[in-house]
C-alpha positions as CSV (number, residue, x, y, z in Angstrom):
1,M,0.0,0.0,0.0
2,T,1.4,3.4,-1.0
3,F,1.0,6.6,0.9
4,Q,-0.2,9.5,-1.1
5,L,0.2,13.1,0.1
6,P,-2.9,15.2,0.2
7,T,-3.5,17.4,-2.8
8,T,-3.7,21.1,-2.2
9,C,-5.4,23.5,-4.6
10,P,-2.7,25.9,-6.0
11,I,-5.4,28.7,-6.2
12,C,-7.2,28.6,-2.9
13,Q,-4.8,26.4,-0.9
14,E,-7.6,24.1,0.2
15,T,-6.5,20.6,1.0
16,L,-8.7,18.2,-1.0
17,A,-10.3,15.0,0.3
18,P,-8.5,11.9,-0.7
19,D,-11.3,10.9,-3.0
20,R,-11.5,14.2,-4.9
21,S,-9.3,15.1,-7.8
22,L,-7.7,18.5,-8.5
23,D,-9.4,18.6,-11.8
24,D,-12.9,18.2,-10.3
25,H,-12.1,20.8,-7.6
26,L,-10.8,23.4,-10.2
27,V,-13.9,22.9,-12.4
28,G,-16.3,22.9,-9.6
29,S,-14.9,25.6,-7.4
30,H,-13.1,28.1,-9.6
31,T,-14.0,30.1,-12.7
32,H,-12.1,29.6,-15.9
33,R,-10.7,33.1,-15.5
34,E,-9.3,32.3,-12.0
35,V,-7.6,29.2,-13.2
36,V,-6.1,30.8,-16.3
37,S,-5.0,33.9,-14.3
38,H,-3.3,31.7,-11.7
39,F,-1.4,29.6,-14.2
40,V,-0.4,32.5,-16.4
41,S,1.0,34.3,-13.4
42,E,2.9,31.2,-12.4
43,Y,4.3,31.0,-16.0
44,D,5.4,34.6,-15.8
45,L,7.3,34.0,-12.6
46,T,9.5,31.4,-14.2
47,G,11.3,34.0,-16.3
48,E,10.0,32.6,-19.6
49,P,8.9,35.0,-22.3
50,S,5.4,36.3,-21.9
51,V,2.7,34.7,-24.1
52,A,1.7,38.3,-25.0
53,D,5.2,39.1,-26.4
């Protein structure tokens, strides 16, 4: 039996129940705009060229 660490939402920092996937949480709890904004801001922090450039 393997031990799996709890999943935490990168947007709201909520720890998800073991039977709930991150995909289900993101779709059910956050708007598309929230999800996109979060991941675009994370991409910008990596120092990679902006998508807008």
